[in-house]
N, CA, C and O atoms as a Maestro MAE file, in Angstrom:
{
 s_m_m2io_version
 :::
 2.0.0
}

f_m_ct {
 s_m_title
 :::
 protein
 m_atom[308] {
  # First column is atom index #
  i_m_mmod_type
  r_m_x_coord
  r_m_y_coord
  r_m_z_coord
  i_m_residue_number
  s_m_chain_name
  s_m_pdb_residue_name
  s_m_pdb_atom_name
  i_m_atomic_number
  :::
  1 25 -51.769 -118.727 13.599 1 A "UNK " " N  " 7
  2 3 -51.929 -119.576 12.435 1 A "UNK " " CA " 6
  3 2 -52.292 -120.982 12.910 1 A "UNK " " C  " 6
  4 15 -51.660 -121.502 13.830 1 A "UNK " " O  " 8
  5 25 -53.265 -121.580 12.316 2 A "UNK " " N  " 7
  6 3 -53.728 -122.914 12.680 2 A "UNK " " CA " 6
  7 2 -52.908 -123.930 11.895 2 A "UNK " " C  " 6
  8 15 -52.751 -123.794 10.681 2 A "UNK " " O  " 8
  9 25 -52.379 -124.954 12.582 3 A "UNK " " N  " 7
  10 3 -51.580 -125.975 11.908 3 A "UNK " " CA " 6
  11 2 -52.475 -127.067 11.357 3 A "UNK " " C  " 6
  12 15 -53.669 -127.131 11.651 3 A "UNK " " O  " 8
  13 25 -51.869 -127.923 10.551 4 A "UNK " " N  " 7
  14 3 -52.587 -129.034 9.937 4 A "UNK " " CA " 6
  15 2 -53.161 -129.965 10.993 4 A "UNK " " C  " 6
  16 15 -54.298 -130.419 10.866 4 A "UNK " " O  " 8
  17 25 -52.381 -130.255 12.040 5 A "UNK " " N  " 7
  18 3 -52.837 -131.185 13.061 5 A "UNK " " CA " 6
  19 2 -54.010 -130.622 13.850 5 A "UNK " " C  " 6
  20 15 -54.899 -131.369 14.256 5 A "UNK " " O  " 8
  21 25 -54.020 -129.316 14.070 6 A "UNK " " N  " 7
  22 3 -55.160 -128.702 14.755 6 A "UNK " " CA " 6
  23 2 -56.393 -128.793 13.877 6 A "UNK " " C  " 6
  24 15 -57.495 -129.023 14.376 6 A "UNK " " O  " 8
  25 25 -56.223 -128.616 12.580 7 A "UNK " " N  " 7
  26 3 -57.361 -128.735 11.670 7 A "UNK " " CA " 6
  27 2 -57.872 -130.168 11.625 7 A "UNK " " C  " 6
  28 15 -59.080 -130.391 11.556 7 A "UNK " " O  " 8
  29 25 -56.954 -131.155 11.665 8 A "UNK " " N  " 7
  30 3 -57.360 -132.551 11.644 8 A "UNK " " CA " 6
  31 2 -58.197 -132.894 12.869 8 A "UNK " " C  " 6
  32 15 -59.163 -133.650 12.763 8 A "UNK " " O  " 8
  33 25 -57.843 -132.351 14.025 9 A "UNK " " N  " 7
  34 3 -58.588 -132.637 15.242 9 A "UNK " " CA " 6
  35 2 -59.998 -132.065 15.166 9 A "UNK " " C  " 6
  36 15 -60.929 -132.626 15.745 9 A "UNK " " O  " 8
  37 25 -60.160 -130.954 14.456 10 A "UNK " " N  " 7
  38 3 -61.464 -130.309 14.365 10 A "UNK " " CA " 6
  39 2 -62.406 -131.072 13.448 10 A "UNK " " C  " 6
  40 15 -63.623 -130.957 13.593 10 A "UNK " " O  " 8
  41 25 -61.872 -131.854 12.497 11 A "UNK " " N  " 7
  42 3 -62.719 -132.554 11.537 11 A "UNK " " CA " 6
  43 2 -63.458 -133.705 12.198 11 A "UNK " " C  " 6
  44 15 -62.888 -134.448 12.997 11 A "UNK " " O  " 8
  45 25 -64.684 -133.839 11.868 12 A "UNK " " N  " 7
  46 3 -65.505 -134.947 12.332 12 A "UNK " " CA " 6
  47 2 -65.668 -135.932 11.176 12 A "UNK " " C  " 6
  48 15 -65.629 -135.523 10.015 12 A "UNK " " O  " 8
  49 25 -65.850 -137.212 11.468 13 A "UNK " " N  " 7
  50 3 -66.068 -138.178 10.386 13 A "UNK " " CA " 6
  51 2 -67.288 -137.779 9.559 13 A "UNK " " C  " 6
  52 15 -68.349 -137.470 10.101 13 A "UNK " " O  " 8
  53 25 -67.119 -137.792 8.254 14 A "UNK " " N  " 7
  54 3 -68.204 -137.435 7.351 14 A "UNK " " CA " 6
  55 2 -68.319 -135.953 7.095 14 A "UNK " " C  " 6
  56 15 -69.099 -135.547 6.234 14 A "UNK " " O  " 8
  57 25 -67.573 -135.124 7.809 15 A "UNK " " N  " 7
  58 3 -67.628 -133.679 7.591 15 A "UNK " " CA " 6
  59 2 -66.772 -133.312 6.389 15 A "UNK " " C  " 6
  60 15 -65.785 -133.986 6.095 15 A "UNK " " O  " 8
  61 25 -67.141 -132.264 5.710 16 A "UNK " " N  " 7
  62 3 -66.371 -131.817 4.562 16 A "UNK " " CA " 6
  63 2 -65.132 -131.068 5.038 16 A "UNK " " C  " 6
  64 15 -65.205 -130.318 6.012 16 A "UNK " " O  " 8
  65 25 -63.999 -131.256 4.371 17 A "UNK " " N  " 7
  66 3 -62.786 -130.546 4.781 17 A "UNK " " CA " 6
  67 2 -62.907 -129.054 4.497 17 A "UNK " " C  " 6
  68 15 -63.634 -128.625 3.601 17 A "UNK " " O  " 8
  69 25 -62.175 -128.284 5.282 18 A "UNK " " N  " 7
  70 3 -62.205 -126.833 5.091 18 A "UNK " " CA " 6
  71 2 -61.220 -126.444 4.002 18 A "UNK " " C  " 6
  72 15 -60.297 -127.195 3.688 18 A "UNK " " O  " 8
  73 25 -61.421 -125.272 3.433 19 A "UNK " " N  " 7
  74 3 -60.518 -124.779 2.400 19 A "UNK " " CA " 6
  75 2 -59.199 -124.356 3.015 19 A "UNK " " C  " 6
  76 15 -59.149 -123.892 4.154 19 A "UNK " " O  " 8
  77 25 -58.126 -124.522 2.243 20 A "UNK " " N  " 7
  78 3 -56.790 -124.142 2.688 20 A "UNK " " CA " 6
  79 2 -56.204 -123.157 1.693 20 A "UNK " " C  " 6
  80 15 -56.672 -123.025 0.563 20 A "UNK " " O  " 8
  81 25 -55.172 -122.475 2.145 21 A "UNK " " N  " 7
  82 3 -54.444 -121.598 1.248 21 A "UNK " " CA " 6
  83 2 -53.642 -122.449 0.278 21 A "UNK " " C  " 6
  84 15 -53.312 -123.596 0.579 21 A "UNK " " O  " 8
  85 25 -53.329 -121.895 -0.879 22 A "UNK " " N  " 7
  86 3 -52.626 -122.629 -1.920 22 A "UNK " " CA " 6
  87 2 -51.269 -123.141 -1.487 22 A "UNK " " C  " 6
  88 15 -50.944 -124.307 -1.709 22 A "UNK " " O  " 8
  89 25 -50.470 -122.278 -0.868 23 A "UNK " " N  " 7
  90 3 -49.127 -122.683 -0.449 23 A "UNK " " CA " 6
  91 2 -49.177 -123.781 0.604 23 A "UNK " " C  " 6
  92 15 -48.365 -124.707 0.582 23 A "UNK " " O  " 8
  93 25 -50.120 -123.679 1.516 24 A "UNK " " N  " 7
  94 3 -50.244 -124.674 2.575 24 A "UNK " " CA " 6
  95 2 -50.636 -126.028 1.984 24 A "UNK " " C  " 6
  96 15 -50.113 -127.061 2.402 24 A "UNK " " O  " 8
  97 25 -51.533 -126.028 1.034 25 A "UNK " " N  " 7
  98 3 -51.957 -127.261 0.384 25 A "UNK " " CA " 6
  99 2 -50.805 -127.884 -0.395 25 A "UNK " " C  " 6
  100 15 -50.595 -129.095 -0.340 25 A "UNK " " O  " 8
  101 25 -50.067 -127.059 -1.114 26 A "UNK " " N  " 7
  102 3 -48.923 -127.554 -1.889 26 A "UNK " " CA " 6
  103 2 -47.880 -128.161 -0.963 26 A "UNK " " C  " 6
  104 15 -47.317 -129.210 -1.277 26 A "UNK " " O  " 8
  105 25 -47.614 -127.526 0.165 27 A "UNK " " N  " 7
  106 3 -46.644 -128.044 1.131 27 A "UNK " " CA " 6
  107 2 -47.096 -129.394 1.677 27 A "UNK " " C  " 6
  108 15 -46.293 -130.322 1.779 27 A "UNK " " O  " 8
  109 25 -48.365 -129.507 2.025 28 A "UNK " " N  " 7
  110 3 -48.881 -130.775 2.555 28 A "UNK " " CA " 6
  111 2 -48.787 -131.884 1.519 28 A "UNK " " C  " 6
  112 15 -48.405 -133.008 1.843 28 A "UNK " " O  " 8
  113 25 -49.133 -131.573 0.276 29 A "UNK " " N  " 7
  114 3 -49.080 -132.575 -0.788 29 A "UNK " " CA " 6
  115 2 -47.640 -132.993 -1.040 29 A "UNK " " C  " 6
  116 15 -47.370 -134.181 -1.217 29 A "UNK " " O  " 8
  117 25 -46.711 -132.048 -1.061 30 A "UNK " " N  " 7
  118 3 -45.298 -132.381 -1.275 30 A "UNK " " CA " 6
  119 2 -44.755 -133.265 -0.158 30 A "UNK " " C  " 6
  120 15 -43.995 -134.197 -0.419 30 A "UNK " " O  " 8
  121 25 -45.143 -132.979 1.095 31 A "UNK " " N  " 7
  122 3 -44.710 -133.809 2.212 31 A "UNK " " CA " 6
  123 2 -45.277 -135.221 2.096 31 A "UNK " " C  " 6
  124 15 -44.577 -136.199 2.356 31 A "UNK " " O  " 8
  125 25 -46.537 -135.322 1.708 32 A "UNK " " N  " 7
  126 3 -47.167 -136.635 1.563 32 A "UNK " " CA " 6
  127 2 -46.510 -137.432 0.442 32 A "UNK " " C  " 6
  128 15 -46.277 -138.632 0.586 32 A "UNK " " O  " 8
  129 25 -46.213 -136.774 -0.670 33 A "UNK " " N  " 7
  130 3 -45.580 -137.451 -1.799 33 A "UNK " " CA " 6
  131 2 -44.180 -137.923 -1.427 33 A "UNK " " C  " 6
  132 15 -43.788 -139.036 -1.776 33 A "UNK " " O  " 8
  133 25 -43.425 -137.085 -0.720 34 A "UNK " " N  " 7
  134 3 -42.079 -137.505 -0.324 34 A "UNK " " CA " 6
  135 2 -42.132 -138.656 0.683 34 A "UNK " " C  " 6
  136 15 -41.285 -139.548 0.634 34 A "UNK " " O  " 8
  137 25 -43.108 -138.654 1.591 35 A "UNK " " N  " 7
  138 3 -43.251 -139.750 2.543 35 A "UNK " " CA " 6
  139 2 -43.607 -141.052 1.829 35 A "UNK " " C  " 6
  140 15 -43.063 -142.106 2.160 35 A "UNK " " O  " 8
  141 25 -44.497 -140.990 0.872 36 A "UNK " " N  " 7
  142 3 -44.885 -142.178 0.109 36 A "UNK " " CA " 6
  143 2 -43.716 -142.684 -0.718 36 A "UNK " " C  " 6
  144 15 -43.479 -143.890 -0.792 36 A "UNK " " O  " 8
  145 25 -42.985 -141.766 -1.343 37 A "UNK " " N  " 7
  146 3 -41.823 -142.161 -2.137 37 A "UNK " " CA " 6
  147 2 -40.772 -142.834 -1.272 37 A "UNK " " C  " 6
  148 15 -40.173 -143.827 -1.683 37 A "UNK " " O  " 8
  149 25 -40.542 -142.303 -0.079 38 A "UNK " " N  " 7
  150 3 -39.570 -142.895 0.839 38 A "UNK " " CA " 6
  151 2 -40.010 -144.288 1.256 38 A "UNK " " C  " 6
  152 15 -39.194 -145.210 1.294 38 A "UNK " " O  " 8
  153 25 -41.283 -144.452 1.568 39 A "UNK " " N  " 7
  154 3 -41.788 -145.780 1.951 39 A "UNK " " CA " 6
  155 2 -41.630 -146.780 0.816 39 A "UNK " " C  " 6
  156 15 -41.194 -147.909 1.038 39 A "UNK " " O  " 8
  157 25 -41.983 -146.370 -0.406 40 A "UNK " " N  " 7
  158 3 -41.853 -147.267 -1.553 40 A "UNK " " CA " 6
  159 2 -40.397 -147.630 -1.814 40 A "UNK " " C  " 6
  160 15 -40.087 -148.774 -2.147 40 A "UNK " " O  " 8
  161 25 -39.512 -146.664 -1.664 41 A "UNK " " N  " 7
  162 3 -38.089 -146.942 -1.860 41 A "UNK " " CA " 6
  163 2 -37.583 -147.931 -0.811 41 A "UNK " " C  " 6
  164 15 -36.824 -148.846 -1.132 41 A "UNK " " O  " 8
  165 25 -38.003 -147.749 0.437 42 A "UNK " " N  " 7
  166 3 -37.596 -148.672 1.503 42 A "UNK " " CA " 6
  167 2 -38.146 -150.072 1.271 42 A "UNK " " C  " 6
  168 15 -37.458 -151.059 1.531 42 A "UNK " " O  " 8
  169 25 -39.364 -150.167 0.789 43 A "UNK " " N  " 7
  170 3 -39.944 -151.479 0.501 43 A "UNK " " CA " 6
  171 2 -39.256 -152.143 -0.682 43 A "UNK " " C  " 6
  172 15 -39.103 -153.364 -0.705 43 A "UNK " " O  " 8
  173 25 -38.843 -151.355 -1.656 44 A "UNK " " N  " 7
  174 3 -38.193 -151.907 -2.842 44 A "UNK " " CA " 6
  175 2 -36.808 -152.444 -2.514 44 A "UNK " " C  " 6
  176 15 -36.352 -153.397 -3.146 44 A "UNK " " O  " 8
  177 25 -36.130 -151.848 -1.534 45 A "UNK " " N  " 7
  178 3 -34.777 -152.291 -1.201 45 A "UNK " " CA " 6
  179 2 -34.764 -153.275 -0.037 45 A "UNK " " C  " 6
  180 15 -33.688 -153.715 0.370 45 A "UNK " " O  " 8
  181 25 -35.915 -153.634 0.509 46 A "UNK " " N  " 7
  182 3 -35.982 -154.584 1.612 46 A "UNK " " CA " 6
  183 2 -35.595 -155.955 1.099 46 A "UNK " " C  " 6
  184 15 -36.128 -156.422 0.093 46 A "UNK " " O  " 8
  185 25 -34.669 -156.599 1.789 47 A "UNK " " N  " 7
  186 3 -34.179 -157.894 1.333 47 A "UNK " " CA " 6
  187 2 -35.011 -159.053 1.844 47 A "UNK " " C  " 6
  188 15 -35.081 -160.093 1.189 47 A "UNK " " O  " 8
  189 25 -35.630 -158.903 2.973 48 A "UNK " " N  " 7
  190 3 -36.508 -159.938 3.487 48 A "UNK " " CA " 6
  191 2 -35.768 -161.151 4.021 48 A "UNK " " C  " 6
  192 15 -34.548 -161.258 3.896 48 A "UNK " " O  " 8
  193 25 -36.512 -162.049 4.608 49 A "UNK " " N  " 7
  194 3 -35.941 -163.225 5.259 49 A "UNK " " CA " 6
  195 2 -35.424 -164.237 4.243 49 A "UNK " " C  " 6
  196 15 -34.414 -164.895 4.494 49 A "UNK " " O  " 8
  197 25 -36.091 -164.375 3.107 50 A "UNK " " N  " 7
  198 3 -35.697 -165.392 2.138 50 A "UNK " " CA " 6
  199 2 -34.303 -165.135 1.595 50 A "UNK " " C  " 6
  200 15 -33.521 -166.073 1.442 50 A "UNK " " O  " 8
  201 25 -33.978 -163.886 1.302 51 A "UNK " " N  " 7
  202 3 -32.655 -163.603 0.757 51 A "UNK " " CA " 6
  203 2 -31.579 -163.782 1.814 51 A "UNK " " C  " 6
  204 15 -30.458 -164.169 1.484 51 A "UNK " " O  " 8
  205 25 -31.889 -163.511 3.075 52 A "UNK " " N  " 7
  206 3 -30.917 -163.735 4.144 52 A "UNK " " CA " 6
  207 2 -30.627 -165.219 4.299 52 A "UNK " " C  " 6
  208 15 -29.478 -165.621 4.484 52 A "UNK " " O  " 8
  209 25 -31.671 -166.025 4.224 53 A "UNK " " N  " 7
  210 3 -31.489 -167.471 4.338 53 A "UNK " " CA " 6
  211 2 -30.665 -167.985 3.171 53 A "UNK " " C  " 6
  212 15 -29.751 -168.787 3.365 53 A "UNK " " O  " 8
  213 25 -30.975 -167.537 1.966 54 A "UNK " " N  " 7
  214 3 -30.221 -168.002 0.805 54 A "UNK " " CA " 6
  215 2 -28.770 -167.550 0.872 54 A "UNK " " C  " 6
  216 15 -27.885 -168.269 0.409 54 A "UNK " " O  " 8
  217 25 -28.504 -166.376 1.439 55 A "UNK " " N  " 7
  218 3 -27.128 -165.904 1.606 55 A "UNK " " CA " 6
  219 2 -26.378 -166.783 2.584 55 A "UNK " " C  " 6
  220 15 -25.226 -167.141 2.339 55 A "UNK " " O  " 8
  221 25 -27.015 -167.136 3.689 56 A "UNK " " N  " 7
  222 3 -26.367 -168.015 4.673 56 A "UNK " " CA " 6
  223 2 -26.107 -169.401 4.108 56 A "UNK " " C  " 6
  224 15 -25.048 -169.976 4.358 56 A "UNK " " O  " 8
  225 25 -27.048 -169.948 3.355 57 A "UNK " " N  " 7
  226 3 -26.860 -171.271 2.761 57 A "UNK " " CA " 6
  227 2 -25.741 -171.231 1.727 57 A "UNK " " C  " 6
  228 15 -24.933 -172.157 1.655 57 A "UNK " " O  " 8
  229 25 -25.685 -170.181 0.935 58 A "UNK " " N  " 7
  230 3 -24.617 -170.047 -0.056 58 A "UNK " " CA " 6
  231 2 -23.261 -169.938 0.621 58 A "UNK " " C  " 6
  232 15 -22.285 -170.516 0.143 58 A "UNK " " O  " 8
  233 25 -23.186 -169.203 1.730 59 A "UNK " " N  " 7
  234 3 -21.917 -169.091 2.460 59 A "UNK " " CA " 6
  235 2 -21.520 -170.426 3.071 59 A "UNK " " C  " 6
  236 15 -20.336 -170.759 3.108 59 A "UNK " " O  " 8
  237 25 -22.492 -171.195 3.549 60 A "UNK " " N  " 7
  238 3 -22.194 -172.493 4.159 60 A "UNK " " CA " 6
  239 2 -21.732 -173.503 3.115 60 A "UNK " " C  " 6
  240 15 -20.942 -174.393 3.432 60 A "UNK " " O  " 8
  241 25 -22.206 -173.385 1.884 61 A "UNK " " N  " 7
  242 3 -21.830 -174.313 0.820 61 A "UNK " " CA " 6
  243 2 -20.620 -173.850 0.014 61 A "UNK " " C  " 6
  244 15 -20.155 -174.571 -0.869 61 A "UNK " " O  " 8
  245 25 -20.121 -172.693 0.299 62 A "UNK " " N  " 7
  246 3 -18.991 -172.143 -0.447 62 A "UNK " " CA " 6
  247 2 -17.738 -172.988 -0.212 62 A "UNK " " C  " 6
  248 15 -17.381 -173.297 0.925 62 A "UNK " " O  " 8
  249 25 -17.085 -173.350 -1.306 63 A "UNK " " N  " 7
  250 3 -15.863 -174.159 -1.195 63 A "UNK " " CA " 6
  251 2 -14.766 -173.392 -0.461 63 A "UNK " " C  " 6
  252 15 -13.983 -173.988 0.279 63 A "UNK " " O  " 8
  253 25 -14.702 -172.081 -0.660 64 A "UNK " " N  " 7
  254 3 -13.694 -171.276 0.044 64 A "UNK " " CA " 6
  255 2 -13.906 -171.330 1.549 64 A "UNK " " C  " 6
  256 15 -12.945 -171.455 2.309 64 A "UNK " " O  " 8
  257 25 -15.147 -171.237 1.980 65 A "UNK " " N  " 7
  258 3 -15.424 -171.291 3.418 65 A "UNK " " CA " 6
  259 2 -15.217 -172.695 3.979 65 A "UNK " " C  " 6
  260 15 -14.736 -172.853 5.101 65 A "UNK " " O  " 8
  261 25 -15.578 -173.713 3.198 66 A "UNK " " N  " 7
  262 3 -15.409 -175.090 3.666 66 A "UNK " " CA " 6
  263 2 -13.938 -175.463 3.814 66 A "UNK " " C  " 6
  264 15 -13.587 -176.201 4.735 66 A "UNK " " O  " 8
  265 25 -13.064 -174.969 2.925 67 A "UNK " " N  " 7
  266 3 -11.651 -175.329 3.032 67 A "UNK " " CA " 6
  267 2 -10.968 -174.609 4.196 67 A "UNK " " C  " 6
  268 15 -9.911 -175.046 4.652 67 A "UNK " " O  " 8
  269 25 -11.556 -173.512 4.684 68 A "UNK " " N  " 7
  270 3 -10.996 -172.809 5.845 68 A "UNK " " CA " 6
  271 2 -11.514 -173.351 7.169 68 A "UNK " " C  " 6
  272 15 -11.089 -172.907 8.235 68 A "UNK " " O  " 8
  273 25 -12.428 -174.306 7.101 69 A "UNK " " N  " 7
  274 3 -13.050 -174.834 8.303 69 A "UNK " " CA " 6
  275 2 -12.051 -175.669 9.109 69 A "UNK " " C  " 6
  276 15 -11.161 -176.298 8.538 69 A "UNK " " O  " 8
  277 25 -12.198 -175.673 10.409 70 A "UNK " " N  " 7
  278 3 -11.362 -176.463 11.312 70 A "UNK " " CA " 6
  279 2 -11.512 -177.948 10.969 70 A "UNK " " C  " 6
  280 15 -12.637 -178.422 10.812 70 A "UNK " " O  " 8
  281 25 -10.403 -178.697 10.849 71 A "UNK " " N  " 7
  282 3 -10.490 -180.127 10.504 71 A "UNK " " CA " 6
  283 2 -11.300 -180.947 11.504 71 A "UNK " " C  " 6
  284 15 -11.747 -182.044 11.168 71 A "UNK " " O  " 8
  285 25 -11.498 -180.456 12.703 72 A "UNK " " N  " 7
  286 3 -12.306 -181.202 13.673 72 A "UNK " " CA " 6
  287 2 -13.756 -181.333 13.206 72 A "UNK " " C  " 6
  288 15 -14.470 -182.233 13.649 72 A "UNK " " O  " 8
  289 25 -14.190 -180.450 12.323 73 A "UNK " " N  " 7
  290 3 -15.562 -180.503 11.817 73 A "UNK " " CA " 6
  291 2 -15.708 -181.428 10.606 73 A "UNK " " C  " 6
  292 15 -16.835 -181.684 10.183 73 A "UNK " " O  " 8
  293 25 -14.627 -181.933 10.037 74 A "UNK " " N  " 7
  294 3 -14.702 -182.751 8.831 74 A "UNK " " CA " 6
  295 2 -15.587 -183.995 8.973 74 A "UNK " " C  " 6
  296 15 -16.271 -184.344 8.010 74 A "UNK " " O  " 8
  297 25 -15.610 -184.683 10.125 75 A "UNK " " N  " 7
  298 3 -16.522 -185.844 10.219 75 A "UNK " " CA " 6
  299 2 -17.987 -185.473 10.018 75 A "UNK " " C  " 6
  300 15 -18.794 -186.328 9.656 75 A "UNK " " O  " 8
  301 25 -18.339 -184.214 10.247 76 A "UNK " " N  " 7
  302 3 -19.735 -183.791 10.089 76 A "UNK " " CA " 6
  303 2 -20.103 -183.601 8.627 76 A "UNK " " C  " 6
  304 15 -21.283 -183.518 8.284 76 A "UNK " " O  " 8
  305 25 -19.095 -183.531 7.766 77 A "UNK " " N  " 7
  306 3 -19.392 -183.359 6.337 77 A "UNK " " CA " 6
  307 2 -19.829 -184.682 5.764 77 A "UNK " " C  " 6
  308 15 -20.130 -184.771 4.574 77 A "UNK " " O  " 8
  :::
 }
 m_bond[307] {
  # First column is bond index #
  i_m_from
  i_m_to
  i_m_order
  :::
  1 1 2 1
  2 2 3 1
  3 3 4 2
  4 3 5 1
  5 5 6 1
  6 6 7 1
  7 7 8 2
  8 7 9 1
  9 9 10 1
  10 10 11 1
  11 11 12 2
  12 11 13 1
  13 13 14 1
  14 14 15 1
  15 15 16 2
  16 15 17 1
  17 17 18 1
  18 18 19 1
  19 19 20 2
  20 19 21 1
  21 21 22 1
  22 22 23 1
  23 23 24 2
  24 23 25 1
  25 25 26 1
  26 26 27 1
  27 27 28 2
  28 27 29 1
  29 29 30 1
  30 30 31 1
  31 31 32 2
  32 31 33 1
  33 33 34 1
  34 34 35 1
  35 35 36 2
  36 35 37 1
  37 37 38 1
  38 38 39 1
  39 39 40 2
  40 39 41 1
  41 41 42 1
  42 42 43 1
  43 43 44 2
  44 43 45 1
  45 45 46 1
  46 46 47 1
  47 47 48 2
  48 47 49 1
  49 49 50 1
  50 50 51 1
  51 51 52 2
  52 51 53 1
  53 53 54 1
  54 54 55 1
  55 55 56 2
  56 55 57 1
  57 57 58 1
  58 58 59 1
  59 59 60 2
  60 59 61 1
  61 61 62 1
  62 62 63 1
  63 63 64 2
  64 63 65 1
  65 65 66 1
  66 66 67 1
  67 67 68 2
  68 67 69 1
  69 69 70 1
  70 70 71 1
  71 71 72 2
  72 71 73 1
  73 73 74 1
  74 74 75 1
  75 75 76 2
  76 75 77 1
  77 77 78 1
  78 78 79 1
  79 79 80 2
  80 79 81 1
  81 81 82 1
  82 82 83 1
  83 83 84 2
  84 83 85 1
  85 85 86 1
  86 86 87 1
  87 87 88 2
  88 87 89 1
  89 89 90 1
  90 90 91 1
  91 91 92 2
  92 91 93 1
  93 93 94 1
  94 94 95 1
  95 95 96 2
  96 95 97 1
  97 97 98 1
  98 98 99 1
  99 99 100 2
  100 99 101 1
  101 101 102 1
  102 102 103 1
  103 103 104 2
  104 103 105 1
  105 105 106 1
  106 106 107 1
  107 107 108 2
  108 107 109 1
  109 109 110 1
  110 110 111 1
  111 111 112 2
  112 111 113 1
  113 113 114 1
  114 114 115 1
  115 115 116 2
  116 115 117 1
  117 117 118 1
  118 118 119 1
  119 119 120 2
  120 119 121 1
  121 121 122 1
  122 122 123 1
  123 123 124 2
  124 123 125 1
  125 125 126 1
  126 126 127 1
  127 127 128 2
  128 127 129 1
  129 129 130 1
  130 130 131 1
  131 131 132 2
  132 131 133 1
  133 133 134 1
  134 134 135 1
  135 135 136 2
  136 135 137 1
  137 137 138 1
  138 138 139 1
  139 139 140 2
  140 139 141 1
  141 141 142 1
  142 142 143 1
  143 143 144 2
  144 143 145 1
  145 145 146 1
  146 146 147 1
  147 147 148 2
  148 147 149 1
  149 149 150 1
  150 150 151 1
  151 151 152 2
  152 151 153 1
  153 153 154 1
  154 154 155 1
  155 155 156 2
  156 155 157 1
  157 157 158 1
  158 158 159 1
  159 159 160 2
  160 159 161 1
  161 161 162 1
  162 162 163 1
  163 163 164 2
  164 163 165 1
  165 165 166 1
  166 166 167 1
  167 167 168 2
  168 167 169 1
  169 169 170 1
  170 170 171 1
  171 171 172 2
  172 171 173 1
  173 173 174 1
  174 174 175 1
  175 175 176 2
  176 175 177 1
  177 177 178 1
  178 178 179 1
  179 179 180 2
  180 179 181 1
  181 181 182 1
  182 182 183 1
  183 183 184 2
  184 183 185 1
  185 185 186 1
  186 186 187 1
  187 187 188 2
  188 187 189 1
  189 189 190 1
  190 190 191 1
  191 191 192 2
  192 191 193 1
  193 193 194 1
  194 194 195 1
  195 195 196 2
  196 195 197 1
  197 197 198 1
  198 198 199 1
  199 199 200 2
  200 199 201 1
  201 201 202 1
  202 202 203 1
  203 203 204 2
  204 203 205 1
  205 205 206 1
  206 206 207 1
  207 207 208 2
  208 207 209 1
  209 209 210 1
  210 210 211 1
  211 211 212 2
  212 211 213 1
  213 213 214 1
  214 214 215 1
  215 215 216 2
  216 215 217 1
  217 217 218 1
  218 218 219 1
  219 219 220 2
  220 219 221 1
  221 221 222 1
  222 222 223 1
  223 223 224 2
  224 223 225 1
  225 225 226 1
  226 226 227 1
  227 227 228 2
  228 227 229 1
  229 229 230 1
  230 230 231 1
  231 231 232 2
  232 231 233 1
  233 233 234 1
  234 234 235 1
  235 235 236 2
  236 235 237 1
  237 237 238 1
  238 238 239 1
  239 239 240 2
  240 239 241 1
  241 241 242 1
  242 242 243 1
  243 243 244 2
  244 243 245 1
  245 245 246 1
  246 246 247 1
  247 247 248 2
  248 247 249 1
  249 249 250 1
  250 250 251 1
  251 251 252 2
  252 251 253 1
  253 253 254 1
  254 254 255 1
  255 255 256 2
  256 255 257 1
  257 257 258 1
  258 258 259 1
  259 259 260 2
  260 259 261 1
  261 261 262 1
  262 262 263 1
  263 263 264 2
  264 263 265 1
  265 265 266 1
  266 266 267 1
  267 267 268 2
  268 267 269 1
  269 269 270 1
  270 270 271 1
  271 271 272 2
  272 271 273 1
  273 273 274 1
  274 274 275 1
  275 275 276 2
  276 275 277 1
  277 277 278 1
  278 278 279 1
  279 279 280 2
  280 279 281 1
  281 281 282 1
  282 282 283 1
  283 283 284 2
  284 283 285 1
  285 285 286 1
  286 286 287 1
  287 287 288 2
  288 287 289 1
  289 289 290 1
  290 290 291 1
  291 291 292 2
  292 291 293 1
  293 293 294 1
  294 294 295 1
  295 295 296 2
  296 295 297 1
  297 297 298 1
  298 298 299 1
  299 299 300 2
  300 299 301 1
  301 301 302 1
  302 302 303 1
  303 303 304 2
  304 303 305 1
  305 305 306 1
  306 306 307 1
  307 307 308 2
  :::
 }
}
């Protein structure tokens, strides 16, 4: 049985793709859809640098954190 990757290697740029069996095509499409869905989900939940910076600034300005700070740092306030 020829795998998808072996078929991909046989294709030349501009050549028409060969026909596949129905089940094989459905499996490939399902894998592609799940990979795309996973990527989109990961991108949607990515917090990025801006949210990390805002979290650190909020923690630094928090009154609870400031009152727990060592008194030696008070002149810096």
